[in-house]
Structure formats: structure tokens, C-alpha cells
BANULO-891209 format. One line per field, with one value per residue: residue number from 1; x, y, z of N, C-alpha, C, O in turn; residue in three letters. Coordinates in Angstrom, 2 decimals, padded with zeros to 5 digits. Last residue first. Layout:
BANULO-891209
resi c(NUM, ...)
n.east c(X, ...)
n.north c(Y, ...)
n.up c(Z, ...)
ca.east c(X, ...)
ca.north c(Y, ...)
ca.up c(Z, ...)
c.east c(X, ...)
c.north c(Y, ...)
c.up c(Z, ...)
o.east c(X, ...)
o.north c(Y, ...)
o.up c(Z, ...)
resn c(ALA, ...)
end
This chain:
BANULO-891209
resi c(76, 75, 74, 73, 72, 71, 70, 69, 68, 67, 66, 65, 64, 63, 62, 61, 60, 59, 58, 57, 56, 55, 54, 53, 52, 51, 50, 49, 48, 47, 46, 45, 44, 43, 42, 41, 40, 39, 38, 37, 36, 35, 34, 33, 32, 31, 30, 29, 28, 27, 26, 25, 24, 23, 22, 21, 20, 19, 18, 17, 16, 15, 14, 13, 12, 11, 10, 9, 8, 7, 6, 5, 4, 3, 2, 1)
n.east c(038.10, 039.93, 039.01, 036.93, 038.43, 040.08, 037.70, 036.96, 039.33, 039.40, 036.79, 037.30, 039.47, 038.46, 036.90, 038.49, 039.94, 038.34, 038.05, 040.54, 040.36, 038.53, 039.68, 041.79, 040.75, 039.43, 041.68, 044.81, 048.17, 049.94, 049.10, 049.53, 047.11, 046.14, 043.69, 041.37, 040.89, 042.09, 042.88, 045.10, 046.80, 050.18, 050.51, 052.55, 053.38, 052.51, 050.70, 051.16, 051.53, 050.74, 051.89, 051.70, 048.76, 048.16, 049.84, 047.83, 045.56, 046.20, 046.81, 044.10, 042.71, 044.08, 042.93, 039.93, 039.00, 038.69, 036.55, 038.21, 039.64, 039.58, 042.00, 042.39, 045.22, 047.28, 048.77, 050.59)
n.north c(-048.19, -046.61, -046.04, -044.16, -042.13, -041.36, -040.30, -038.42, -036.39, -036.06, -034.89, -032.51, -031.27, -030.50, -028.56, -026.62, -025.93, -025.11, -022.40, -021.51, -021.80, -019.91, -017.34, -017.12, -016.91, -014.44, -012.84, -014.22, -015.07, -015.86, -014.26, -013.90, -013.70, -013.66, -015.46, -015.71, -016.17, -014.26, -011.26, -009.68, -012.46, -013.64, -014.48, -016.40, -016.29, -017.46, -019.87, -021.49, -023.87, -025.43, -026.74, -024.96, -025.07, -027.58, -027.84, -026.30, -027.78, -030.01, -028.78, -027.79, -030.29, -031.32, -029.51, -027.81, -025.54, -024.41, -022.53, -020.15, -018.79, -016.88, -015.06, -012.28, -011.39, -009.65, -010.62, -010.46)
n.up c(-194.50, -195.69, -198.22, -197.48, -196.81, -198.97, -200.53, -198.94, -199.04, -201.95, -202.34, -200.75, -201.72, -204.54, -203.60, -202.32, -204.90, -207.10, -206.86, -207.55, -210.53, -210.99, -210.08, -211.61, -214.02, -213.71, -213.13, -214.83, -213.30, -211.08, -207.61, -204.59, -202.16, -198.99, -197.28, -194.27, -191.75, -190.26, -191.30, -192.13, -194.01, -195.26, -198.57, -201.01, -204.67, -206.98, -208.49, -210.76, -210.13, -207.15, -204.73, -202.66, -202.79, -201.98, -199.24, -197.79, -198.11, -196.60, -193.90, -193.57, -193.43, -191.25, -189.20, -190.02, -191.81, -194.61, -195.01, -195.30, -197.20, -199.84, -201.06, -202.99, -205.12, -207.16, -210.34, -213.18)
ca.east c(037.42, 040.45, 040.12, 036.49, 037.78, 040.70, 038.61, 036.10, 038.71, 040.38, 037.02, 036.03, 039.58, 039.82, 036.41, 037.75, 040.63, 039.02, 036.97, 040.24, 041.47, 038.47, 038.42, 041.87, 041.66, 038.69, 040.65, 043.63, 046.75, 050.03, 048.54, 049.93, 047.65, 046.52, 045.19, 041.71, 040.29, 042.34, 041.97, 044.59, 046.32, 048.96, 050.72, 050.96, 053.69, 053.81, 050.78, 050.72, 052.63, 050.09, 052.16, 053.02, 049.38, 047.88, 050.17, 049.22, 045.52, 045.67, 047.76, 044.95, 042.39, 044.20, 044.41, 041.09, 039.12, 040.04, 036.20, 037.15, 039.85, 038.56, 041.60, 042.03, 043.76, 047.09, 048.18, 050.68)
ca.north c(-049.41, -047.12, -046.82, -045.50, -042.60, -041.97, -041.53, -039.75, -037.19, -036.89, -036.08, -033.55, -031.57, -031.49, -029.77, -027.03, -026.14, -026.53, -023.33, -021.19, -022.44, -021.28, -017.94, -017.39, -018.04, -015.77, -012.91, -013.12, -015.27, -015.32, -015.45, -013.46, -014.80, -012.61, -015.64, -015.20, -017.10, -015.71, -012.21, -009.39, -011.05, -013.71, -013.72, -016.44, -016.04, -017.21, -019.15, -020.08, -023.03, -024.61, -027.30, -025.20, -023.83, -027.33, -028.67, -025.88, -026.30, -030.14, -029.51, -026.97, -029.51, -032.02, -029.56, -028.83, -025.51, -025.12, -024.05, -020.42, -020.26, -017.38, -016.52, -012.88, -011.91, -010.29, -009.90, -011.03)
ca.up c(-193.77, -194.46, -198.03, -198.05, -195.45, -197.78, -201.08, -199.09, -198.00, -201.27, -203.11, -200.32, -200.43, -204.37, -204.51, -201.65, -203.76, -206.91, -206.51, -206.14, -209.42, -211.62, -209.41, -210.11, -214.07, -214.10, -212.24, -214.61, -214.37, -212.27, -208.71, -206.03, -203.00, -200.14, -197.45, -195.96, -192.95, -190.31, -191.14, -190.71, -193.84, -194.34, -197.52, -200.45, -203.26, -206.80, -207.31, -210.97, -210.61, -208.33, -206.12, -203.25, -202.89, -203.12, -200.68, -198.00, -198.42, -198.12, -194.64, -193.78, -194.67, -192.44, -189.62, -189.50, -190.39, -194.00, -194.99, -194.28, -196.50, -198.74, -201.02, -201.62, -205.12, -205.85, -209.70, -211.93)
c.east c(037.42, 039.16, 040.35, 037.48, 037.40, 039.73, 039.08, 037.06, 037.63, 039.85, 037.95, 036.45, 038.48, 039.72, 037.64, 036.84, 039.87, 039.47, 037.37, 039.19, 041.09, 039.15, 038.19, 040.86, 041.96, 039.60, 039.70, 042.82, 045.94, 048.91, 049.01, 049.87, 048.33, 047.26, 045.36, 043.11, 040.32, 042.03, 042.40, 043.52, 045.80, 048.02, 049.64, 051.73, 052.34, 054.22, 052.35, 050.78, 052.62, 051.29, 051.36, 053.11, 050.90, 048.56, 049.71, 049.95, 047.14, 045.94, 047.46, 046.19, 043.27, 043.53, 044.96, 042.19, 040.03, 039.73, 037.43, 036.50, 039.23, 038.84, 040.98, 041.67, 043.71, 045.51, 047.86, 049.73)
c.north c(-050.58, -047.97, -047.57, -046.56, -043.97, -042.59, -042.34, -040.46, -038.28, -037.30, -036.61, -034.66, -032.78, -032.31, -030.79, -028.60, -027.10, -027.08, -024.73, -022.12, -022.75, -022.12, -019.60, -018.11, -018.27, -016.89, -014.23, -013.64, -014.21, -015.79, -014.83, -014.37, -013.87, -013.73, -014.24, -015.00, -016.63, -016.41, -013.27, -010.39, -010.96, -012.17, -013.80, -015.55, -016.04, -016.76, -018.74, -019.33, -021.69, -023.80, -026.59, -025.80, -023.93, -026.09, -028.12, -026.49, -025.98, -028.65, -029.52, -027.36, -028.25, -031.18, -030.26, -028.93, -026.43, -025.14, -024.83, -021.63, -020.83, -018.68, -016.83, -013.92, -012.30, -010.24, -010.61, -010.22)
c.up c(-194.58, -193.81, -196.54, -197.94, -196.01, -196.63, -199.92, -199.47, -198.07, -200.06, -202.47, -201.04, -200.15, -202.95, -204.09, -202.45, -202.68, -205.80, -206.60, -205.95, -208.32, -210.56, -209.82, -209.57, -212.34, -213.78, -212.41, -213.41, -214.01, -213.34, -210.35, -206.99, -204.37, -201.08, -198.80, -195.91, -194.30, -191.22, -191.11, -190.18, -192.58, -194.41, -196.86, -199.22, -202.75, -205.40, -207.01, -209.78, -210.77, -208.73, -207.22, -204.62, -203.28, -203.44, -201.94, -199.36, -198.88, -198.70, -196.27, -194.45, -194.81, -193.68, -190.74, -189.82, -189.65, -192.49, -194.69, -193.91, -195.31, -198.12, -199.90, -202.13, -203.88, -205.63, -208.20, -211.22)
o.east c(036.92, 039.26, 040.79, 037.18, 037.47, 040.11, 038.78, 037.37, 037.52, 039.83, 037.70, 036.53, 038.73, 039.82, 037.52, 036.30, 040.39, 039.50, 036.60, 039.26, 041.15, 038.58, 037.72, 040.92, 042.28, 039.09, 039.30, 043.14, 046.20, 048.96, 048.65, 050.71, 047.57, 047.97, 044.36, 043.73, 039.60, 042.77, 043.23, 043.23, 045.89, 048.46, 048.50, 052.90, 051.30, 055.39, 053.24, 050.92, 053.55, 051.97, 051.30, 053.99, 051.37, 049.03, 050.45, 050.48, 047.54, 046.56, 048.28, 046.71, 043.30, 043.86, 046.06, 042.53, 040.80, 040.60, 037.23, 036.00, 039.62, 038.24, 041.66, 041.16, 044.77, 044.76, 048.08, 049.82)
o.north c(-051.62, -048.38, -048.70, -047.72, -044.94, -043.37, -043.51, -041.38, -039.03, -038.51, -037.78, -035.65, -033.78, -033.53, -031.76, -029.48, -028.12, -028.29, -025.55, -022.77, -023.90, -022.96, -020.40, -019.11, -019.35, -017.85, -014.91, -014.65, -013.41, -016.79, -013.74, -015.26, -013.20, -014.59, -014.08, -014.54, -016.98, -017.32, -013.52, -010.47, -011.93, -011.07, -013.95, -015.66, -015.85, -016.90, -019.57, -018.11, -020.90, -023.17, -027.20, -025.58, -023.14, -026.10, -028.08, -025.83, -025.57, -028.51, -029.12, -026.67, -027.64, -031.45, -029.98, -028.38, -026.01, -024.49, -026.03, -021.84, -021.72, -019.66, -017.08, -014.05, -012.71, -009.30, -011.80, -009.01)
o.up c(-194.15, -192.66, -196.31, -197.66, -195.26, -195.75, -199.71, -198.72, -197.09, -199.85, -202.18, -200.31, -199.48, -202.86, -203.33, -201.79, -202.23, -205.56, -206.10, -204.91, -207.89, -209.86, -209.01, -208.85, -211.87, -213.21, -211.46, -212.78, -213.12, -214.05, -210.80, -207.09, -205.07, -200.55, -199.49, -194.95, -195.23, -191.60, -191.97, -188.99, -191.82, -194.77, -197.29, -198.87, -203.38, -205.04, -206.84, -209.91, -210.90, -207.93, -208.29, -205.45, -204.11, -204.57, -202.92, -200.26, -199.97, -199.76, -197.09, -195.33, -195.88, -194.83, -191.21, -190.87, -188.78, -191.91, -194.50, -192.81, -194.56, -198.55, -198.90, -203.24, -203.38, -205.90, -207.99, -211.46)
resn c(PHE, ALA, GLY, GLU, GLU, ASN, THR, THR, ALA, THR, THR, HIS, LEU, ASP, GLU, ASP, LEU, THR, ARG, SER, TRP, THR, ASP, PHE, GLU, ARG, ARG, ASP, GLY, GLY, PHE, LEU, ILE, ALA, LEU, VAL, ASP, ASP, ARG, ALA, THR, LEU, PHE, VAL, ALA, ARG, VAL, ARG, GLU, CYS, ALA, LEU, LEU, GLU, TRP, HIS, LEU, HIS, ARG, ARG, GLU, ASN, ALA, THR, THR, ALA, TRP, SER, ILE, ASP, LEU, GLU, TYR, ILE, SER, MET)
end
């Protein structure tokens, strides 16, 4: 396990922060989440190597845009 920084500057709305919260809870490889001195960065204790963390972290923002688009289309 290692600690990596996760840039969350993309999560600016309450909906995006809720999505991020659930993604962090759902990931079995995320063992702990720590606040940092910066508002747009979290420290993540991750059960995998750097490559796996980078791959996983890229899916967070992608999943949000897919979910948001689906929700908007269903609302109309």
C-alpha cells in the first residue's frame, strides 16, 4: 500500500463531491482518505501500485460526466 495525492479540483459542485464520496467508498483498493492542506487534493491510502492508482483516478472524472449526461437526458 502507498499514499498518493488525488487532484479533486474537477469536483466543484455538491453533486460532483457526492459522486466522488461514493466512488471512494465503493473502491476496494482505497483503504483510507485524508484531507490535506490544499482544498483540491486528497491523500489516498491505496492498495495498488502507481500505475493502478493513475488508471483508477482517471475513471473518476469520466464516470461523473457519463452519469451526469445520463441523468440530464432522463430528466427531459
